[in-house]
N, C-alpha and C positions, 0 to 999 in steps of 0.2 A: 325349669332348672332340673337337671337330673342329678340324683345322688350318686357319687362316684363309687361308694362302697368302702369296705374295711379291709385292712391287711393285718391279720392276726399276728403275724411274725413281727411286723413293724410296731404294733402296740406293745407286745411283750418286750421287744428290744428297747423301745422308748422308756418303758417303766423301769427296766433294769439299769439303763444308762443314767437316767435321772436320779435313781436311788443311789447309784455309786457317786454321782456328782454331789449329792447331799453329804455323803461321808467325807469327801474331799473338802467341801465348803465349810462344814461345821468343824472339821479337823483343823482347818486354817484359822477359823475364828472362835475356837472353843473357849479360850479364856475370856475373850470379850463377850461372847454370848452368855456364858455362865454368870459373869458379873452383871450384865444387863438384865438377865432373866431372874436373877436372885437365886441361882441354883448352886448348891455346894456339892462338889464331887464326892466327898465322903458320904454325904447324905444320900446321894443317888445309889451308892453301892449297898446301903443298908435299908433301902425302902421295902424290900420284900417283893414277892411276886416274880414271875419269870422275867429275866433280864432281856430276853429276846422280844418281848411283847411290843414295846414301842417301835422296834424295827419292823416287825411283822405288820403292824398297823400302818406304818409309813409306806411300806412296799405295796400293800393292798390299796391304800389311798392313791398312790401314784399310778397303779394299774387302772383304777377307775378313771383317774384324770386323763391318762393316755387314751383310753377308750372314748371318753367324751370329746377330747380334743380331736381325735381321728374322725369322729362323727361331724364335728364342726367343720373341719377342713374338707371332709368329703362332700359337705353341702355346698361347697364352692362350685361343684359340678365336674362333669367329665373333662379330663385334660387340665384341670386346675389344681390337682394335688401335686404341688411342686415344692422343691426345697425352699424357694423364696416365699411362697404363700404359706408354707408350714411355719417358717420363722415369724412371719408377720402375724399369723393367727395366734401363735403362742404369745407373742409380745402384747397383742391386743387383748387377749383373754386375761393376761396378767394385769395390764393397766386398768382394764374396765371392771374386773371382778375380784381378782385376788388381792392386789395392792390396796384397792379402795376398802375392801372388807378388813384387811389387816390394819390399816390406818384407823378405821373406826373402832375396832376392838381394842387396839393398843391405847387409843385416846381415852376410852372409858375405863380401861384397866390402869391407867396412869403409868404405862410402860415407858421406859426411856426411849428416846429417838434412836439410840444405838441399836436396840433390840429390833425396832421396826426396820431399820436399814439392813441389818444382818438377815433377818427372816425374809424381808422383801426381796433382797438380792438372791437369796436361795431359791425362792419361788419363781423369780424371773429366769434364773438359770434352768430350773426344772422345765418350765413351759417352753422356753426357746429350744432346749435340747430335744424335748419330745416333739415339738413341731417340726424341727429340722429332720429328725429321723423319719417321722411319719410322712412328711413331704418328699424327702429324698427317696424313700422306698416305694412311694406311690401306693396304689391299690392292687389287690391280688387279682 
């Protein structure tokens, strides 16, 4: 099997698009997420430290995620980096690694099911968006 390669522009675009999706997702579910996570908005504003730091960490993590997903999709081989395969790969990575890890962590933390569903839905969207962009744009 031949490795198809990477497309740096696709990786950057996938990270940016999935980061923006996160803003929309958590904007739509902000009150439910805050209640399920036990987060108080006023407490968030007075925590101290740079306000941008969680966003910077999230973007860098999604950049790494897009790079790794591109490598995973690229390992399907030459001619196999497609929109369909990208979406399937994103969904499979989510189901096999992300959601399972999230369920285990939330079970041990005693987190409410609502939090698991909101966070899990977010990561599904992230990986499907990234896979779609990487697959659609192909390799350089």
